[in-house]
N, C-alpha and C positions, 0 to 999 in steps of 0.2 A: 330393400325392394320390396314392392306391393305384392300380396298374395296372388292377384292376376299375373302380373310380370313373371314370379316364379312358376305359375303353371304353363302360361307360354313358352318358357325356356325349357320346361321338361318335355314338353310336346315337342318342341323342334329336336331336343336330343333323341327322343324316341323315334321320330320320324328318320333322323339320320342313323340311327341304329338297325332301323328296320331295312333301309335302304342298302345298308353294308351288309347286313345278312342274305338281303336277296342277291348281290353281286357276289358273296363267298359260295351259296350255294348254286349260282349259274356256273361259276369256276369249276366247282365240283362235277357239276354234271357234264359241263364241256370235255373235263379231263376223262371221264367215264366213258363218254360217247367217243372221243378220241382212240382210247384204248380198246373199245368194242369194234371201231371201225377199224384199227390195225388187224385185228384178230379175225374179223371176217373177211377181209380182203385177203389175208394171209391164206385162209381157209378155202377159198374161191367161192364165196358166197354169192348167191345169184337167184334171182336176177338183179344184175347192178344197179337199176333203178331204185331197188327196195333197199340199198346196203345202208345207206344214211338214216332211213327212216327205221331200220331194226337197229342200228346204233343207237340212236336216242331212245329206243323203247327199251334197250338192255339199260341204258344209262338211268333211265326214270327206275327202274327195277332195282339198280343198285343203290337209288338214294332213298328208295322206300325201306331196304333191307337195314341200309345204315340208320336210319330213323327208329328202327325198333329199339 
């Protein structure tokens, strides 16, 4: 393989790995949001129009804490 070919293959692998990482992070975020949503609804959080927004805000906080 030529050096340029190796570089292209490495770049493709890196893009694939970055894509997979984004999918995993999104999955974790969705799991946190789902758990937060369940808790908020069980608690009777209102106004209901903001419940989903609040659940995703909580999920973002959880992800930030996990990254520390």
